C-alpha positions as semicolon CSV with decimal commas, in nm:
position;residue;x (nm);y (nm);z (nm)
1;X;-3,784;-1,345;1,193
2;X;-3,689;-1,558;1,490
3;X;-3,410;-1,815;1,491
4;X;-3,425;-2,123;1,711
5;X;-3,103;-2,325;1,736
6;X;-3,138;-2,682;1,855
7;X;-2,800;-2,788;1,987
8;X;-2,663;-3,139;1,962
9;X;-2,402;-3,357;1,798
10;X;-2,444;-3,474;1,437
11;X;-2,441;-3,837;1,330
12;X;-2,632;-4,156;1,399
13;X;-2,398;-4,241;1,687
14;X;-2,546;-3,954;1,890
15;X;-2,906;-3,961;1,759
16;X;-3,084;-4,054;2,084
17;X;-2,825;-3,917;2,325
18;X;-2,947;-3,679;2,597
19;X;-2,709;-3,415;2,463
20;X;-2,919;-3,405;2,145
21;X;-3,240;-3,288;2,309
22;X;-3,202;-2,960;2,114
23;X;-3,207;-3,148;1,783
24;X;-3,508;-3,347;1,903
25;X;-3,695;-3,029;2,001
26;X;-3,650;-2,850;1,667
27;X;-3,732;-3,174;1,482
28;X;-4,062;-3,188;1,674
29;X;-4,144;-2,823;1,596
30;X;-4,063;-2,873;1,226
31;X;-4,275;-3,189;1,206
32;X;-4,576;-3,059;1,401
33;X;-4,594;-2,729;1,214
34;X;-4,514;-2,850;0,860
35;X;-4,188;-2,659;0,818
36;X;-3,984;-2,691;0,499
37;X;-3,761;-2,998;0,462
38;X;-3,419;-2,971;0,628
39;X;-3,148;-2,834;0,397
40;X;-2,774;-2,774;0,441
41;X;-2,677;-2,410;0,502
42;X;-2,468;-2,206;0,749
43;X;-2,268;-2,511;0,869
44;X;-2,593;-2,670;0,975
45;X;-2,930;-2,799;0,870
46;X;-3,211;-2,544;0,845
47;X;-3,588;-2,557;0,813
48;X;-3,819;-2,260;0,766
49;X;-4,181;-2,204;0,857
50;X;-4,421;-1,983;1,047
51;X;-4,568;-1,992;1,397
52;X;-4,844;-1,752;1,501
53;X;-4,775;-1,541;1,192
54;X;-4,402;-1,506;1,270
55;X;-4,138;-1,638;1,029
56;X;-3,917;-1,893;1,206
57;X;-3,580;-2,039;1,107
58;X;-3,480;-2,361;1,282
59;X;-3,115;-2,463;1,275
60;X;-2,934;-2,779;1,381
61;X;-2,560;-2,697;1,381
62;X;-2,349;-2,975;1,229
63;X;-2,029;-2,860;1,401
64;X;-2,069;-3,067;1,721
65;X;-2,187;-2,921;2,051
66;X;-1,867;-2,745;2,158
67;X;-1,836;-2,562;1,824
68;X;-2,204;-2,478;1,768
69;X;-2,134;-2,104;1,779
70;X;-1,966;-2,131;1,438
71;X;-2,297;-2,227;1,279
72;X;-2,521;-2,002;1,488
73;X;-2,308;-1,688;1,532
């Protein structure tokens, strides 16, 4: 299993901010490859799926950028 963490800041206020490019990237992967719906887990939002036969876990930490290690670590 591989884990991809898309970093950013949660909330509508930051949705299209350049600091949220990590969230945008994992959203695009999840959408294009029909991953599971996002669910709350590990202080973040996760989606699961497969790419090239490899199980992938996508995570969007909901702890804000400077504290993202709490959700990923």
